[in-house]
C-alpha positions in Angstrom: 8.8 -16.7 -8.1 8.2 -12.9 -9.6 6.2 -10.5 -7.5 3.8 -8.6 -9.4 4.0 -4.9 -8.7 1.1 -3.5 -6.7 -0.2 -0.7 -8.5 -0.2 2.5 -6.0 -1.3 6.4 -6.2 0.2 9.4 -4.9 -1.2 10.9 -1.8 -0.5 14.2 0.3 -1.0 14.0 3.9 -1.3 17.7 5.4 1.1 18.6 7.7 0.6 22.5 8.0 -2.2 25.3 7.2 -2.4 28.4 7.5 -5.8 31.2 7.8 -6.2 30.9 3.4 -6.5 27.1 3.5 -9.9 26.6 4.9 -10.6 23.5 2.8 -7.7 21.6 4.4 -7.2 19.9 7.8 -3.8 19.1 9.6 -3.4 14.9 9.4 -5.5 14.3 6.6 -4.8 12.5 2.9 -5.7 14.5 0.1 -5.5 13.2 -3.4 -2.7 14.6 -5.7 -3.2 15.6 -9.4 -0.2 15.7 -10.9 0.5 19.2 -12.4 4.1 20.2 -14.0 3.7 23.6 -13.9 2.4 23.6 -10.2 5.6 21.8 -9.3 7.8 24.2 -11.1 6.0 27.3 -8.6 7.1 24.5 -5.5 3.2 24.0 -5.4 1.0 20.8 -5.5 -2.7 20.7 -6.9 -4.8 18.9 -4.2 -8.5 17.9 -4.2 -9.5 19.5 -0.8 -12.4 19.3 1.3 -14.4 21.1 -0.9 -14.2 18.3 -3.9 -12.5 20.9 -6.3 -8.6 20.8 -7.0 -6.5 23.8 -5.8 -2.9 24.4 -5.5 -1.3 24.5 -2.2 2.5 25.0 -1.2 4.1 21.6 -1.2 5.7 22.5 2.1 2.3 21.8 3.6 2.3 18.2 2.6 4.3 15.0 3.1 3.7 12.8 -0.1 3.1 9.1 0.0 2.3 6.4 -2.2 -0.1 3.6 -1.3 -2.2 0.9 -2.7 -4.6 1.8 -5.2 -6.7 -0.6 -3.2 -6.2 1.3 -0.1 -7.1 4.7 -1.9 -10.5 3.6 -3.2 -11.4 2.5 0.4 -10.3 5.8 1.9 -12.4 7.6 -1.0 -9.4 8.6 -3.3 -10.8 9.0 -7.0 -7.5 7.1 -8.0 
């Protein structure tokens, strides 16, 4: 029996923040927008609490893949 691969999206779990990251909250999942230029700068493009996307240091986050169905249930635009 062949297993269908479940479609997934990448989310970022915030594990650190500083005084300049007021729209981030530790222990919160955020949508990630793929951005090769940001990755070259060791950053991630994140949709933060403001609803806008911004660059943040990649080391503020742990990336995880989650099923699209779950992502939609928690408000991920994916």
